[in-house]
SEPA-868419 format. One record per residue: x, y, z of N, C-alpha, C, O, CB in turn; residue number from 1. Coordinates in steps of 0.05 Angstrom, whole numbers, m for minus. Glycine has a CB too. Example, Ala and Ser with C-alpha at 12.3 -4.5 7.8 and 13.67 -1.06 7.14 Angstrom:
REM residues 2
ATOM/264/m114/156/246/m90/156/264/m66/156/285/m66/169/226/m89/181/1
ATOM/257/m45/142/273/m21/143/258/1/157/268/23/161/282/m12/114/2
***
This chain:
REM residues 175
ATOM/m1391/m3065/m1235/m1394/m3062/m1263/m1422/m3076/m1272/m1430/m3096/m1261/m1370/m3075/m1278/1
ATOM/m1435/m3065/m1290/m1460/m3078/m1302/m1451/m3093/m1322/m1429/m3089/m1330/m1482/m3059/m1313/2
ATOM/m1467/m3114/m1332/m1467/m3132/m1353/m1489/m3131/m1371/m1512/m3131/m1362/m1465/m3156/m1344/3
ATOM/m1483/m3128/m1398/m1508/m3129/m1419/m1505/m3155/m1435/m1483/m3164/m1442/m1509/m3103/m1440/4
ATOM/m1528/m3165/m1440/m1525/m3190/m1456/m1539/m3186/m1484/m1557/m3170/m1486/m1537/m3216/m1441/5
ATOM/m1532/m3202/m1505/m1545/m3201/m1528/m1549/m3230/m1535/m1530/m3246/m1538/m1530/m3185/m1549/6
ATOM/m1578/m3238/m1537/m1584/m3264/m1543/m1591/m3266/m1571/m1605/m3250/m1583/m1606/m3273/m1525/7
ATOM/m1580/m3287/m1582/m1578/m3296/m1611/m1598/m3312/m1615/m1600/m3332/m1601/m1554/m3310/m1620/8
ATOM/m1619/m3305/m1635/m1642/m3323/m1641/m1632/m3345/m1659/m1630/m3341/m1683/m1664/m3308/m1654/9
ATOM/m1627/m3366/m1648/m1617/m3391/m1663/m1585/m3393/m1655/m1575/m3377/m1639/m1621/m3387/m1698/10
ATOM/m1573/m3411/m1664/m1547/m3417/m1656/m1527/m3410/m1678/m1532/m3414/m1702/m1545/m3445/m1648/11
ATOM/m1505/m3398/m1670/m1484/m3391/m1685/m1456/m3406/m1681/m1453/m3416/m1658/m1481/m3364/m1681/12
ATOM/m1438/m3408/m1699/m1413/m3422/m1690/m1393/m3400/m1683/m1397/m3377/m1690/m1400/m3443/m1713/13
ATOM/m1375/m3407/m1670/m1352/m3389/m1660/m1338/m3374/m1684/m1331/m3350/m1683/m1329/m3409/m1644/14
ATOM/m1336/m3391/m1707/m1326/m3380/m1732/m1342/m3354/m1743/m1332/m3336/m1755/m1327/m3402/m1751/15
ATOM/m1370/m3358/m1736/m1385/m3332/m1744/m1383/m3311/m1728/m1390/m3289/m1737/m1413/m3336/m1747/16
ATOM/m1374/m3313/m1704/m1368/m3293/m1683/m1341/m3280/m1690/m1335/m3259/m1679/m1368/m3306/m1654/17
ATOM/m1326/m3291/m1707/m1297/m3283/m1710/m1297/m3251/m1720/m1278/m3238/m1712/m1282/m3305/m1733/18
ATOM/m1316/m3239/m1736/m1317/m3212/m1740/m1320/m3197/m1715/m1308/m3175/m1713/m1338/m3207/m1757/19
ATOM/m1336/m3207/m1696/m1340/m3191/m1671/m1315/m3190/m1653/m1310/m3171/m1639/m1365/m3203/m1655/20
ATOM/m1298/m3214/m1655/m1275/m3216/m1639/m1254/m3196/m1653/m1238/m3183/m1640/m1266/m3247/m1638/21
ATOM/m1255/m3196/m1678/m1234/m3180/m1692/m1239/m3150/m1683/m1220/m3135/m1676/m1235/m3182/m1726/22
ATOM/m1264/m3143/m1684/m1271/m3114/m1674/m1260/m3109/m1650/m1244/m3090/m1646/m1301/m3108/m1672/23
ATOM/m1267/m3127/m1630/m1256/m3122/m1604/m1228/m3118/m1600/m1219/m3099/m1587/m1263/m3141/m1589/24
ATOM/m1212/m3137/m1611/m1185/m3138/m1613/m1172/m3110/m1625/m1152/m3098/m1615/m1178/m3162/m1631/25
ATOM/m1188/m3101/m1647/m1175/m3079/m1661/m1180/m3056/m1643/m1162/m3039/m1642/m1186/m3074/m1690/26
ATOM/m1202/m3051/m1628/m1208/m3031/m1611/m1192/m3030/m1584/m1182/m3008/m1575/m1234/m3034/m1606/27
ATOM/m1190/m3049/m1573/m1181/m3052/m1545/m1151/m3069/m1544/m1137/m3069/m1523/m1207/m3070/m1529/28
ATOM/m1144/m3080/m1564/m1116/m3092/m1567/m1118/m3115/m1548/m1096/m3121/m1539/m1091/m3072/m1560/29
ATOM/m1137/m3130/m1541/m1141/m3152/m1527/m1128/m3178/m1539/m1133/m3186/m1562/m1168/m3154/m1524/30
ATOM/m1111/m3190/m1521/m1096/m3213/m1531/m1102/m3240/m1517/m1098/m3262/m1528/m1067/m3207/m1528/31
ATOM/m1112/m3237/m1491/m1113/m3262/m1475/m1144/m3271/m1479/m1163/m3256/m1473/m1104/m3257/m1442/32
ATOM/m1147/m3297/m1490/m1170/m3309/m1495/m1171/m3338/m1485/m1151/m3353/m1486/m1176/m3307/m1523/33
ATOM/m1193/m3344/m1477/m1198/m3374/m1469/m1220/m3385/m1487/m1241/m3373/m1489/m1206/m3377/m1438/34
ATOM/m1215/m3409/m1499/m1234/m3421/m1515/m1240/m3449/m1506/m1222/m3465/m1503/m1225/m3422/m1542/35
ATOM/m1269/m3457/m1500/m1273/m3481/m1491/m1301/m3489/m1500/m1320/m3474/m1494/m1268/m3482/m1462/36
ATOM/m1305/m3509/m1513/m1330/m3521/m1522/m1349/m3498/m1532/m1370/m3492/m1521/m1342/m3537/m1499/37
ATOM/m1338/m3486/m1556/m1355/m3469/m1570/m1358/m3443/m1553/m1374/m3426/m1561/m1384/m3482/m1576/38
ATOM/m1345/m3438/m1530/m1345/m3414/m1514/m1322/m3399/m1516/m1300/m3411/m1517/m1350/m3419/m1487/39
ATOM/m1322/m3371/m1517/m1296/m3358/m1517/m1301/m3335/m1494/m1322/m3322/m1492/m1286/m3345/m1549/40
ATOM/m1278/m3332/m1478/m1278/m3310/m1459/m1256/m3291/m1466/m1233/m3300/m1468/m1276/m3320/m1430/41
ATOM/m1261/m3266/m1469/m1238/m3247/m1473/m1230/m3231/m1449/m1248/m3220/m1436/m1245/m3228/m1494/42
ATOM/m1206/m3229/m1442/m1196/m3217/m1418/m1181/m3192/m1426/m1169/m3190/m1448/m1179/m3236/m1402/43
ATOM/m1182/m3176/m1409/m1166/m3147/m1415/m1154/m3139/m1388/m1171/m3135/m1371/m1188/m3120/m1427/44
ATOM/m1131/m3137/m1381/m1118/m3127/m1356/m1128/m3143/m1335/m1132/m3133/m1313/m1124/m3097/m1350/45
ATOM/m1132/m3172/m1339/m1140/m3189/m1317/m1170/m3191/m1312/m1179/m3206/m1295/m1127/m3180/m1293/46
ATOM/m1187/m3175/m1328/m1213/m3177/m1323/m1227/m3188/m1348/m1220/m3183/m1370/m1222/m3151/m1315/47
ATOM/m1250/m3207/m1342/m1263/m3216/m1365/m1282/m3196/m1374/m1300/m3188/m1359/m1276/m3240/m1360/48
ATOM/m1280/m3188/m1399/m1295/m3168/m1410/m1315/m3175/m1430/m1334/m3160/m1436/m1279/m3150/m1421/49
ATOM/m1312/m3200/m1442/m1332/m3210/m1462/m1333/m3238/m1461/m1312/m3251/m1459/m1327/m3201/m1491/50
ATOM/m1357/m3248/m1462/m1365/m3277/m1463/m1377/m3282/m1492/m1394/m3267/m1500/m1386/m3284/m1439/51
ATOM/m1368/m3301/m1505/m1383/m3308/m1529/m1390/m3336/m1527/m1373/m3352/m1518/m1368/m3303/m1555/52
ATOM/m1414/m3345/m1535/m1424/m3375/m1538/m1442/m3375/m1564/m1445/m3357/m1580/m1443/m3385/m1510/53
ATOM/m1453/m3397/m1565/m1470/m3405/m1589/m1494/m3384/m1589/m1502/m3374/m1610/m1483/m3436/m1587/54
ATOM/m1504/m3377/m1566/m1529/m3368/m1565/m1530/m3339/m1548/m1551/m3327/m1545/m1547/m3391/m1552/55
ATOM/m1504/m3330/m1538/m1504/m3305/m1523/m1478/m3291/m1525/m1458/m3304/m1528/m1510/m3310/m1496/56
ATOM/m1478/m3265/m1523/m1455/m3246/m1522/m1459/m3233/m1497/m1480/m3220/m1496/m1453/m3226/m1546/57
ATOM/m1444/m3233/m1477/m1443/m3220/m1453/m1421/m3198/m1451/m1398/m3205/m1454/m1438/m3240/m1433/58
ATOM/m1425/m3176/m1448/m1403/m3156/m1447/m1404/m3137/m1422/m1426/m3129/m1414/m1403/m3140/m1471/59
ATOM/m1382/m3131/m1412/m1383/m3112/m1387/m1376/m3084/m1395/m1358/m3078/m1410/m1363/m3122/m1365/60
ATOM/m1392/m3067/m1383/m1388/m3038/m1389/m1359/m3030/m1380/m1347/m3042/m1362/m1412/m3021/m1374/61
ATOM/m1348/m3009/m1392/m1357/m2989/m1410/m1353/m2997/m1440/m1353/m2979/m1457/m1342/m2962/m1404/62
ATOM/m1350/m3022/m1447/m1348/m3031/m1475/m1377/m3032/m1489/m1378/m3038/m1513/m1334/m3060/m1475/63
ATOM/m1397/m3027/m1475/m1424/m3033/m1485/m1430/m3020/m1514/m1440/m3033/m1532/m1446/m3023/m1464/64
ATOM/m1421/m2995/m1515/m1429/m2982/m1540/m1411/m2988/m1565/m1420/m2987/m1587/m1430/m2953/m1536/65
ATOM/m1386/m2994/m1559/m1372/m3003/m1583/m1375/m3030/m1590/m1373/m3039/m1613/m1345/m2998/m1582/66
ATOM/m1380/m3046/m1567/m1388/m3075/m1572/m1412/m3076/m1589/m1415/m3094/m1607/m1394/m3090/m1546/67
ATOM/m1430/m3057/m1584/m1456/m3059/m1596/m1453/m3055/m1627/m1467/m3068/m1643/m1476/m3037/m1582/68
ATOM/m1432/m3038/m1635/m1426/m3035/m1663/m1417/m3062/m1675/m1422/m3068/m1699/m1404/m3012/m1666/69
ATOM/m1403/m3077/m1661/m1394/m3103/m1669/m1414/m3123/m1674/m1414/m3140/m1692/m1376/m3113/m1650/70
ATOM/m1435/m3120/m1652/m1458/m3135/m1656/m1475/m3130/m1681/m1488/m3147/m1693/m1473/m3132/m1633/71
ATOM/m1474/m3104/m1687/m1487/m3093/m1712/m1474/m3109/m1738/m1488/m3117/m1756/m1483/m3059/m1715/72
ATOM/m1449/m3111/m1736/m1435/m3126/m1757/m1449/m3154/m1761/m1458/m3162/m1782/m1404/m3130/m1750/73
ATOM/m1449/m3168/m1738/m1460/m3194/m1737/m1489/m3194/m1748/m1497/m3211/m1764/m1459/m3204/m1707/74
ATOM/m1503/m3174/m1740/m1532/m3172/m1751/m1532/m3171/m1783/m1548/m3184/m1797/m1547/m3144/m1740/75
ATOM/m1512/m3154/m1792/m1510/m3147/m1821/m1502/m3176/m1833/m1506/m3179/m1857/m1487/m3121/m1827/76
ATOM/m1494/m3193/m1821/m1487/m3221/m1835/m1513/m3238/m1835/m1513/m3260/m1846/m1462/m3238/m1817/77
ATOM/m1536/m3228/m1823/m1562/m3241/m1827/m1569/m3255/m1798/m1590/m3268/m1797/m1560/m3263/m1852/78
ATOM/m1554/m3253/m1779/m1555/m3266/m1753/m1572/m3246/m1738/m1568/m3222/m1738/m1526/m3272/m1740/79
ATOM/m1592/m3258/m1725/m1609/m3241/m1708/m1601/m3239/m1678/m1600/m3259/m1664/m1638/m3252/m1709/80
ATOM/m1596/m3215/m1669/m1585/m3212/m1644/m1602/m3193/m1628/m1609/m3171/m1638/m1557/m3202/m1647/81
ATOM/m1610/m3200/m1604/m1626/m3184/m1588/m1614/m3171/m1564/m1601/m3185/m1549/m1647/m3200/m1580/82
ATOM/m1617/m3144/m1558/m1605/m3133/m1532/m1625/m3141/m1508/m1650/m3141/m1509/m1602/m3099/m1533/83
ATOM/m1608/m3149/m1486/m1626/m3152/m1464/m1634/m3126/m1450/m1618/m3108/m1448/m1615/m3170/m1445/84
ATOM/m1656/m3126/m1441/m1666/m3105/m1423/m1660/m3115/m1394/m1650/m3137/m1391/m1699/m3099/m1428/85
ATOM/m1667/m3098/m1372/m1661/m3105/m1346/m1690/m3112/m1334/m1693/m3111/m1310/m1646/m3082/m1331/86
ATOM/m1711/m3119/m1350/m1736/m3122/m1339/m1741/m3154/m1334/m1739/m3172/m1350/m1756/m3108/m1357/87
ATOM/m1749/m3156/m1308/m1758/m3186/m1298/m1784/m3183/m1286/m1789/m3164/m1271/m1737/m3200/m1276/88
ATOM/m1802/m3202/m1292/m1828/m3202/m1284/m1831/m3228/m1266/m1820/m3250/m1273/m1847/m3201/m1309/89
ATOM/m1846/m3226/m1246/m1858/m3246/m1229/m1886/m3253/m1234/m1904/m3238/m1227/m1856/m3239/m1202/90
ATOM/m1891/m3274/m1247/m1919/m3278/m1254/m1933/m3303/m1239/m1923/m3324/m1232/m1920/m3283/m1284/91
ATOM/m1961/m3293/m1235/m1975/m3314/m1222/m1996/m3323/m1246/m2011/m3307/m1257/m1989/m3302/m1193/92
ATOM/m1994/m3350/m1252/m2011/m3357/m1278/m2022/m3383/m1273/m2008/m3402/m1268/m1994/m3357/m1306/93
ATOM/m2048/m3385/m1276/m2062/m3413/m1280/m2054/m3424/m1306/m2061/m3415/m1328/m2095/m3412/m1279/94
ATOM/m2036/m3447/m1303/m2023/m3455/m1329/m2045/m3475/m1347/m2046/m3500/m1346/m1993/m3472/m1322/95
ATOM/m2061/m3458/m1362/m2080/m3469/m1378/m2073/m3464/m1408/m2084/m3477/m1425/m2106/m3458/m1370/96
ATOM/m2055/m3444/m1414/m2046/m3437/m1440/m2015/m3442/m1437/m2002/m3438/m1417/m2054/m3406/m1449/97
ATOM/m2004/m3450/m1461/m1976/m3453/m1465/m1965/m3428/m1477/m1980/m3411/m1486/m1970/m3478/m1482/98
ATOM/m1939/m3424/m1476/m1926/m3401/m1489/m1932/m3402/m1518/m1935/m3381/m1531/m1896/m3401/m1484/99
ATOM/m1933/m3428/m1530/m1940/m3431/m1559/m1968/m3421/m1564/m1973/m3410/m1585/m1939/m3461/m1568/100
ATOM/m1984/m3423/m1547/m2010/m3414/m1550/m2011/m3383/m1551/m2028/m3372/m1564/m2028/m3424/m1528/101
ATOM/m1993/m3368/m1537/m1990/m3340/m1536/m1973/m3331/m1561/m1967/m3307/m1563/m1976/m3331/m1509/102
ATOM/m1966/m3347/m1579/m1950/m3341/m1601/m1923/m3340/m1600/m1910/m3329/m1617/m1956/m3320/m1610/103
ATOM/m1911/m3352/m1579/m1883/m3352/m1574/m1873/m3379/m1590/m1887/m3399/m1592/m1877/m3352/m1540/104
ATOM/m1845/m3376/m1602/m1833/m3399/m1615/m1808/m3406/m1597/m1794/m3388/m1587/m1825/m3393/m1646/105
ATOM/m1804/m3434/m1593/m1781/m3440/m1574/m1755/m3435/m1594/m1754/m3445/m1617/m1783/m3474/m1559/106
ATOM/m1735/m3421/m1584/m1711/m3417/m1597/m1690/m3437/m1592/m1679/m3449/m1610/m1702/m3392/m1591/107
ATOM/m1685/m3442/m1565/m1666/m3463/m1556/m1670/m3467/m1524/m1683/m3452/m1510/m1635/m3453/m1563/108
ATOM/m1659/m3489/m1517/m1659/m3497/m1490/m1632/m3499/m1476/m1613/m3510/m1489/m1674/m3521/m1489/109
ATOM/m1628/m3490/m1451/m1603/m3488/m1441/m1602/m3509/m1418/m1590/m3503/m1397/m1597/m3458/m1432/110
ATOM/m1614/m3532/m1422/m1613/m3556/m1403/m1625/m3547/m1377/m1648/m3538/m1375/m1581/m3568/m1398/111
ATOM/m1610/m3549/m1357/m1622/m3543/m1330/m1626/m3511/m1324/m1635/m3504/m1302/m1601/m3555/m1308/112
ATOM/m1621/m3495/m1341/m1626/m3470/m1338/m1650/m3460/m1354/m1657/m3436/m1352/m1604/m3457/m1345/113
ATOM/m1663/m3476/m1368/m1689/m3468/m1377/m1686/m3465/m1407/m1666/m3471/m1419/m1699/m3443/m1364/114
ATOM/m1711/m3454/m1419/m1714/m3450/m1448/m1716/m3420/m1454/m1724/m3404/m1437/m1740/m3465/m1458/115
ATOM/m1707/m3412/m1479/m1712/m3387/m1490/m1736/m3388/m1510/m1736/m3405/m1528/m1685/m3377/m1504/116
ATOM/m1757/m3370/m1507/m1779/m3371/m1525/m1774/m3342/m1540/m1765/m3322/m1529/m1810/m3375/m1509/117
ATOM/m1782/m3344/m1563/m1781/m3319/m1581/m1807/m3312/m1594/m1818/m3331/m1606/m1760/m3322/m1604/118
ATOM/m1819/m3286/m1592/m1841/m3279/m1603/m1836/m3260/m1627/m1826/m3237/m1623/m1858/m3269/m1583/119
ATOM/m1843/m3269/m1653/m1834/m3255/m1678/m1847/m3227/m1681/m1836/m3208/m1692/m1842/m3272/m1702/120
ATOM/m1874/m3226/m1669/m1888/m3202/m1677/m1880/m3178/m1658/m1880/m3155/m1666/m1919/m3206/m1676/121
ATOM/m1874/m3185/m1634/m1865/m3163/m1614/m1836/m3161/m1607/m1827/m3146/m1590/m1879/m3168/m1586/122
ATOM/m1821/m3176/m1622/m1791/m3177/m1616/m1785/m3181/m1586/m1768/m3167/m1576/m1777/m3150/m1626/123
ATOM/m1797/m3198/m1574/m1791/m3204/m1543/m1781/m3233/m1541/m1790/m3251/m1554/m1819/m3201/m1525/124
ATOM/m1763/m3235/m1523/m1754/m3265/m1517/m1762/m3266/m1486/m1761/m3247/m1471/m1718/m3272/m1521/125
ATOM/m1772/m3291/m1480/m1776/m3295/m1453/m1761/m3322/m1446/m1763/m3344/m1458/m1806/m3295/m1447/126
ATOM/m1746/m3317/m1424/m1728/m3339/m1410/m1747/m3353/m1390/m1759/m3339/m1373/m1700/m3325/m1394/127
ATOM/m1750/m3376/m1393/m1768/m3392/m1375/m1752/m3412/m1358/m1737/m3428/m1369/m1788/m3407/m1393/128
ATOM/m1754/m3413/m1331/m1739/m3430/m1315/m1750/m3458/m1322/m1773/m3461/m1330/m1742/m3424/m1284/129
ATOM/m1732/m3479/m1319/m1736/m3506/m1329/m1757/m3520/m1310/m1769/m3541/m1318/m1708/m3522/m1331/130
ATOM/m1763/m3510/m1284/m1779/m3524/m1269/m1809/m3516/m1275/m1827/m3526/m1261/m1770/m3521/m1242/131
ATOM/m1816/m3498/m1295/m1841/m3499/m1306/m1846/m3520/m1327/m1832/m3524/m1347/m1847/m3474/m1317/132
ATOM/m1868/m3534/m1318/m1872/m3561/m1330/m1882/m3556/m1359/m1896/m3537/m1366/m1894/m3579/m1313/133
ATOM/m1871/m3576/m1375/m1878/m3574/m1407/m1874/m3545/m1416/m1853/m3533/m1410/m1911/m3582/m1415/134
ATOM/m1893/m3533/m1429/m1884/m3506/m1439/m1903/m3484/m1425/m1908/m3462/m1436/m1886/m3504/m1473/135
ATOM/m1912/m3493/m1402/m1934/m3475/m1387/m1917/m3458/m1363/m1898/m3467/m1350/m1961/m3497/m1371/136
ATOM/m1928/m3436/m1361/m1919/m3417/m1340/m1935/m3427/m1316/m1959/m3428/m1316/m1924/m3383/m1346/137
ATOM/m1916/m3435/m1293/m1928/m3445/m1268/m1934/m3419/m1252/m1925/m3397/m1258/m1909/m3465/m1253/138
ATOM/m1951/m3424/m1231/m1952/m3400/m1211/m1928/m3395/m1200/m1911/m3412/m1193/m1971/m3404/m1189/139
ATOM/m1925/m3366/m1198/m1900/m3354/m1186/m1875/m3361/m1203/m1854/m3362/m1191/m1897/m3363/m1157/140
ATOM/m1877/m3366/m1228/m1853/m3372/m1243/m1839/m3345/m1246/m1852/m3324/m1245/m1860/m3386/m1271/141
ATOM/m1815/m3345/m1250/m1797/m3322/m1258/m1791/m3320/m1284/m1778/m3339/m1295/m1772/m3322/m1246/142
ATOM/m1798/m3300/m1297/m1795/m3299/m1329/m1783/m3274/m1335/m1793/m3252/m1328/m1824/m3302/m1345/143
ATOM/m1759/m3275/m1350/m1743/m3251/m1359/m1752/m3245/m1386/m1757/m3262/m1403/m1712/m3256/m1359/144
ATOM/m1756/m3218/m1389/m1767/m3209/m1415/m1741/m3194/m1429/m1728/m3177/m1416/m1797/m3188/m1411/145
ATOM/m1734/m3200/m1451/m1715/m3187/m1467/m1728/m3173/m1490/m1743/m3185/m1505/m1694/m3205/m1476/146
ATOM/m1720/m3147/m1493/m1733/m3130/m1514/m1709/m3117/m1531/m1687/m3113/m1521/m1754/m3107/m1500/147
ATOM/m1715/m3109/m1556/m1697/m3098/m1572/m1705/m3065/m1573/m1717/m3054/m1591/m1697/m3115/m1601/148
ATOM/m1695/m3053/m1551/m1697/m3025/m1548/m1726/m3014/m1550/m1730/m2992/m1560/m1681/m3012/m1570/149
ATOM/m1747/m3029/m1539/m1773/m3018/m1538/m1775/m2999/m1513/m1761/m3005/m1493/m1793/m3039/m1537/150
ATOM/m1792/m2977/m1513/m1794/m2961/m1491/m1810/m2977/m1468/m1828/m2993/m1474/m1808/m2934/m1498/151
ATOM/m1803/m2972/m1444/m1818/m2986/m1423/m1838/m2967/m1411/m1832/m2945/m1403/m1800/m2998/m1400/152
ATOM/m1862/m2978/m1411/m1886/m2964/m1396/m1891/m2978/m1370/m1902/m3000/m1370/m1913/m2963/m1413/153
ATOM/m1885/m2965/m1350/m1888/m2975/m1323/m1876/m3004/m1319/m1886/m3021/m1305/m1918/m2975/m1316/154
ATOM/m1853/m3008/m1332/m1839/m3029/m1331/m1843/m3051/m1353/m1826/m3068/m1358/m1844/m3039/m1306/155
ATOM/m1865/m3047/m1366/m1873/m3066/m1387/m1870/m3054/m1416/m1882/m3034/m1423/m1901/m3074/m1381/156
ATOM/m1854/m3068/m1433/m1851/m3057/m1459/m1878/m3052/m1475/m1897/m3068/m1473/m1832/m3075/m1474/157
ATOM/m1879/m3033/m1490/m1905/m3024/m1502/m1915/m3048/m1515/m1936/m3058/m1508/m1904/m2999/m1522/158
ATOM/m1899/m3058/m1534/m1909/m3080/m1553/m1915/m3105/m1537/m1929/m3123/m1546/m1888/m3088/m1576/159
ATOM/m1905/m3107/m1512/m1910/m3134/m1496/m1937/m3133/m1479/m1946/m3153/m1469/m1885/m3141/m1476/160
ATOM/m1947/m3110/m1476/m1969/m3101/m1460/m1987/m3123/m1462/m1993/m3137/m1442/m1981/m3075/m1469/161
ATOM/m1998/m3127/m1486/m2026/m3145/m1490/m2017/m3175/m1482/m2034/m3190/m1473/m2039/m3144/m1527/162
ATOM/m1990/m3183/m1485/m1984/m3208/m1477/m1982/m3209/m1446/m1991/m3228/m1433/m1960/m3217/m1492/163
ATOM/m1969/m3190/m1435/m1966/m3188/m1408/m1992/m3190/m1393/m1994/m3201/m1371/m1952/m3163/m1402/164
ATOM/m2012/m3179/m1405/m2040/m3181/m1393/m2051/m3208/m1393/m2065/m3217/m1375/m2059/m3163/m1407/165
ATOM/m2044/m3222/m1416/m2055/m3250/m1418/m2039/m3268/m1397/m2053/m3286/m1386/m2052/m3262/m1451/166
ATOM/m2014/m3266/m1389/m2002/m3284/m1372/m2004/m3272/m1344/m1991/m3282/m1326/m1973/m3290/m1381/167
ATOM/m2021/m3249/m1339/m2026/m3241/m1312/m2002/m3233/m1299/m1996/m3244/m1278/m2038/m3262/m1295/168
ATOM/m1984/m3214/m1308/m1963/m3206/m1294/m1969/m3190/m1268/m1983/m3170/m1268/m1948/m3192/m1312/169
ATOM/m1958/m3199/m1248/m1963/m3186/m1219/m1945/m3166/m1213/m1953/m3146/m1201/m1961/m3206/m1196/170
ATOM/m1920/m3169/m1220/m1900/m3152/m1210/m1877/m3147/m1230/m1870/m3167/m1241/m1889/m3164/m1186/171
ATOM/m1865/m3126/m1237/m1843/m3124/m1251/m1820/m3107/m1233/m1826/m3088/m1218/m1851/m3111/m1279/172
ATOM/m1798/m3115/m1237/m1777/m3103/m1223/m1751/m3107/m1240/m1749/m3124/m1257/m1774/m3116/m1194/173
ATOM/m1732/m3088/m1232/m1706/m3091/m1245/m1693/m3119/m1238/m1696/m3130/m1216/m1687/m3067/m1235/174
ATOM/m1679/m3129/m1257/m1667/m3157/m1252/m1639/m3157/m1265/m1625/m3177/m1264/m1687/m3182/m1264/175
***
């Protein structure tokens, strides 16, 4: 099964996610849930179908379409939610510019998992591994690009092309 992710620009509380949970319960009759440290996992027939945390909603298909409607409900409450694409790039970059120089804003940090950067103009989120020093892209860093439904042109979202050129993207592949 595939998994889709919705990244939330900023943090939300579990209570703010309650409308999403109610929608899932109403559609699927799911009863079994685990809650731990602001994280919720919803199970149905023994399978983990939905993961909620402060920053991310992960859902396994075939729930994706109906869960997307629930995410729209969260959006209507003024919470920004981004749908993850499957685009990952492998970049080689002489680290002379920071992501901030390219117009990205830091959204939040996942500790050892790295940071999320948000670009307000092109609606793109870049997930950068922690081993990239300071806010610079290192040579051969792996960067995941998250877009909100932009068409892909040869693997690169249209609105991201000019930024991709600046960071010298070497290779795009499904990830």
